[in-house]
C-alpha positions in Angstrom: 58.3 -104.8 43.2 57.6 -107.8 40.9 60.4 -106.8 38.6 62.9 -106.6 41.5 61.8 -110.0 42.8 62.0 -111.6 39.3 65.5 -110.1 38.7 66.6 -111.4 42.1 65.3 -114.9 41.4 66.9 -115.0 37.9 70.3 -113.5 38.6 71.0 -114.6 42.1 70.0 -118.2 41.9 72.5 -120.7 43.2 71.7 -122.8 40.1 73.6 -120.2 38.1 77.1 -120.9 39.5 80.0 -119.1 38.0 82.0 -121.0 35.4 85.7 -121.2 35.8 88.0 -122.4 33.0 91.2 -124.4 33.8 94.2 -124.6 31.6 97.2 -127.0 31.5 100.2 -126.5 29.3 100.7 -129.7 27.3 101.7 -131.0 23.9 99.0 -133.6 24.1 96.3 -133.6 21.3 92.9 -135.0 21.9 90.0 -135.1 24.4 90.4 -136.9 27.7 87.8 -137.5 30.5 89.1 -137.4 34.0 87.6 -137.4 37.5 87.9 -134.3 39.6 88.3 -134.2 43.4 84.9 -134.4 45.1 83.1 -134.0 41.7 82.1 -135.5 38.5 84.1 -136.6 35.5 85.1 -133.7 33.3 86.3 -133.4 29.7 89.6 -131.7 28.9 90.1 -130.6 25.3 93.8 -130.5 24.3 95.1 -128.9 21.1 98.8 -129.7 21.3 99.7 -126.5 23.2 97.1 -126.2 26.0 94.4 -128.4 27.5 91.2 -126.7 28.9 88.0 -127.4 30.6 85.2 -125.3 32.2 82.7 -125.8 34.9 81.1 -124.5 38.1 83.6 -126.2 40.5 85.1 -123.2 42.3 88.2 -121.2 41.8 90.9 -123.2 43.4 93.6 -125.4 41.9 93.7 -129.0 43.2 96.7 -131.3 43.2 94.4 -134.3 43.1 92.5 -133.0 40.0 95.8 -132.0 38.4 97.2 -135.4 39.0 94.1 -137.0 37.4 94.9 -135.1 34.2 98.6 -135.8 34.3 98.0 -139.5 34.6 96.2 -139.4 31.3 98.3 -136.9 29.3 101.8 -136.8 30.9 103.7 -133.9 32.5 102.3 -130.4 32.1 104.3 -127.1 32.0 101.7 -125.0 33.9 98.3 -125.3 35.6 96.0 -122.3 36.0 92.5 -121.0 35.8 90.4 -118.0 34.7 90.0 -117.0 38.4 93.7 -116.1 38.6 95.2 -119.1 40.3 98.4 -120.4 38.7 101.2 -122.9 39.1 104.3 -122.6 37.0 107.6 -124.6 36.7 108.8 -123.1 40.0 105.7 -124.2 41.9 106.0 -127.0 44.4 102.4 -127.9 43.7 103.1 -128.4 40.0 106.1 -130.6 40.8 103.9 -132.7 43.1 101.3 -132.9 40.4 103.8 -134.1 37.7 105.2 -136.8 40.0 102.4 -139.2 38.9 103.3 -138.9 35.2 104.3 -142.2 33.5 
């Protein structure tokens, strides 16, 4: 019984939120810190082909969070995450995100 309780406490704890990774297609190189909708500042790492960041902030794509990134790095060619959500060049959400690019 103690083993079951210990396993439940260790593996089902809300403190162990699932990590999701977000990706944005961009030719930008470098590291940028941006704020995310209803959350903290996050660090995106960009290698000239893709920018990525990970964290426990759910599985959805947010236009607001996308725009925060685009304001710093310019237009992106896609926006997706490891949970399977994806915006591509035909997505109205990606077009809305890219509208804030300078």
